[in-house]
matplotlib code that plots the C-alpha trace (Angstrom):
import matplotlib.pyplot as plt

x = [-35.5, -36.7, -40.4, -41.2, -42.9, -45.6, -46.6, -46.9, -50.5, -52.6, -52.8, -49.0, -49.4, -52.2, -51.1, -54.4, -55.4, -59.0, -61.6, -62.8, -65.9, -65.7, -63.8, -60.5, -58.2, -55.8, -52.7, -50.7, -47.8, -50.1, -50.5, -53.9, -55.1, -58.2, -59.1, -61.0, -62.7, -62.4, -64.8, -62.9, -64.1, -63.3, -60.5, -60.4, -63.9, -63.1, -62.3, -58.8, -59.9, -61.5, -58.4, -56.2, -58.5, -58.5, -54.7, -54.4, -56.8, -54.8, -51.6, -53.3, -54.3, -50.7, -49.4, -52.1, -51.1, -48.3, -49.0, -48.5, -50.8, -50.8, -52.8, -54.1, -55.5, -57.1, -57.8, -60.0, -60.5, -64.0, -65.8, -68.0, -69.3, -72.7, -73.2, -72.4, -74.6, -77.5, -77.0, -77.0, -80.2, -81.9, -80.4, -82.0, -85.4, -84.9, -86.6, -85.2, -82.3, -80.6, -80.7, -79.4, -76.4, -75.8, -76.0, -73.6, -71.1, -71.4, -70.8, -67.6, -66.5, -66.9, -65.0, -62.2, -62.0, -61.9, -59.2, -57.0, -57.4, -58.1, -61.0, -60.8, -62.5, -60.5, -61.2, -59.3, -58.4, -56.4, -54.9, -54.0, -51.9, -51.7, -48.6, -46.7, -46.5, -50.0, -52.9, -55.6, -58.1, -55.6, -54.8, -58.4, -59.1, -56.1, -57.2, -60.7, -59.3, -57.0, -59.9, -61.8, -58.8, -58.5, -62.2, -62.3, -59.3, -60.3, -63.9, -62.6, -61.2, -64.7, -64.2, -66.5, -64.7, -66.3, -65.6, -65.7, -67.7, -68.4, -66.0, -66.4, -65.5, -62.4, -61.5, -61.9, -59.7, -57.0, -57.2, -56.9, -54.0, -52.1, -53.2, -51.7, -48.5, -48.3, -48.7, -46.0, -43.5, -44.2]
y = [-84.1, -85.0, -84.5, -82.2, -84.3, -81.7, -82.0, -85.8, -86.7, -88.7, -91.7, -92.2, -92.2, -94.7, -98.2, -100.1, -101.5, -102.6, -103.7, -107.3, -108.9, -109.7, -106.5, -107.6, -105.0, -105.9, -103.7, -102.6, -104.9, -107.9, -108.3, -108.6, -107.2, -107.4, -104.6, -105.7, -103.3, -104.0, -102.5, -102.8, -103.3, -100.9, -102.8, -100.4, -101.3, -105.0, -106.9, -108.2, -111.7, -110.5, -108.5, -111.6, -113.6, -110.9, -110.7, -114.5, -114.3, -111.5, -113.6, -116.4, -113.9, -112.8, -116.5, -117.4, -114.7, -116.4, -114.2, -110.5, -108.1, -104.4, -102.8, -99.4, -96.9, -93.8, -90.9, -88.0, -84.9, -84.6, -81.4, -80.8, -77.4, -78.8, -80.5, -77.3, -75.2, -77.6, -77.4, -73.6, -73.6, -75.8, -73.6, -70.4, -72.1, -73.2, -71.4, -73.3, -71.3, -74.4, -76.3, -73.2, -73.1, -76.8, -76.6, -73.7, -75.5, -78.6, -76.6, -75.1, -78.6, -79.9, -77.0, -77.4, -81.1, -80.9, -78.2, -80.0, -83.6, -82.9, -85.2, -87.7, -90.8, -93.8, -96.4, -99.7, -101.8, -105.0, -105.2, -108.7, -109.4, -112.4, -114.4, -113.8, -116.1, -117.6, -117.7, -115.0, -117.6, -119.0, -115.5, -114.7, -118.0, -117.4, -113.9, -115.1, -118.0, -115.5, -113.2, -116.0, -116.8, -113.1, -112.8, -115.9, -114.7, -111.1, -112.1, -114.1, -110.9, -109.4, -107.3, -107.1, -107.9, -106.9, -107.4, -104.3, -104.8, -101.3, -100.0, -96.4, -97.3, -99.1, -96.2, -93.8, -96.0, -96.3, -92.6, -91.5, -93.8, -92.5, -88.9, -89.2, -90.7, -87.9, -85.2, -86.8, -86.5, -82.8]
z = [57.3, 60.8, 61.8, 64.6, 67.4, 67.8, 64.1, 63.7, 62.6, 65.2, 62.8, 63.3, 67.1, 67.2, 66.3, 65.8, 62.5, 63.0, 65.6, 65.5, 67.1, 70.7, 71.6, 70.1, 68.5, 65.7, 65.8, 62.8, 63.8, 63.5, 67.3, 68.8, 72.1, 74.2, 76.6, 79.7, 82.1, 85.8, 88.3, 91.6, 95.1, 97.9, 99.6, 102.6, 103.6, 104.0, 107.2, 107.8, 107.0, 103.7, 102.9, 103.3, 101.0, 98.4, 98.5, 98.1, 95.1, 93.6, 94.0, 92.1, 89.4, 89.0, 88.9, 86.4, 83.9, 82.1, 79.2, 78.4, 80.3, 81.0, 83.8, 82.8, 85.3, 83.8, 86.2, 85.3, 87.4, 88.7, 87.8, 90.8, 89.6, 88.4, 91.7, 93.6, 91.4, 91.9, 95.7, 95.5, 93.5, 96.2, 98.9, 97.3, 97.7, 101.3, 104.1, 107.1, 108.5, 110.0, 106.7, 104.9, 107.3, 107.0, 103.2, 103.0, 105.2, 103.0, 99.8, 101.4, 102.5, 99.0, 97.5, 100.1, 99.6, 95.9, 96.0, 98.5, 97.1, 93.5, 93.3, 90.5, 89.2, 88.1, 85.5, 85.5, 82.5, 81.9, 78.4, 77.2, 74.2, 71.9, 71.3, 68.1, 65.1, 65.4, 63.0, 63.6, 64.8, 67.3, 68.5, 69.0, 70.9, 73.0, 74.0, 74.9, 77.0, 78.8, 79.4, 81.1, 83.3, 84.3, 84.9, 87.1, 89.2, 89.6, 90.3, 93.2, 94.6, 94.4, 91.3, 88.3, 85.1, 81.8, 78.2, 76.1, 72.9, 71.8, 69.2, 70.4, 73.9, 72.7, 70.6, 73.5, 75.7, 73.1, 72.2, 75.8, 76.4, 73.5, 74.1, 77.6, 76.2, 73.6, 76.2, 78.3, 75.4, 74.7]

ax = plt.figure().add_subplot(projection="3d")
ax.plot(x, y, z, "-o")
ax.set_aspect("equal")
plt.show()
């Protein structure tokens, strides 16, 4: 009897076994991964010379990664309704006609921009995976060494690179990753 894809329990979709110290996740297949958060620069605001240096640093990053990585970008739609309602509250208290008109135009601009471009925020992660057939301690050391390689290279590009230590944050990232995959399969 074949299981219906829509009725498979979440535990079967999520492949992690446990969370170890240092933000390392042990998977059910005995692999180990480390999820790294990257806070990117705004490349478009850089000069041509800075852009060239950033691209060269990024090339170095790609050449340095002689191990398995996955780049994960999570987009979430921004809900601007709270921001708009706060603006409207302040607008109701305003006496200056010119400020009222400017505020009304600004609110309409935000609504239009959000509708046309579907405003979203993005979070960036690099997931590194340990090599197979090593002892747990070796895998953990390898992941940490690879983290420092990635941090050094991406920091040269101007990015902030952070380890994720909180179990809840790791769970949320993994859940959202698999939840997206599950919704793509339906």
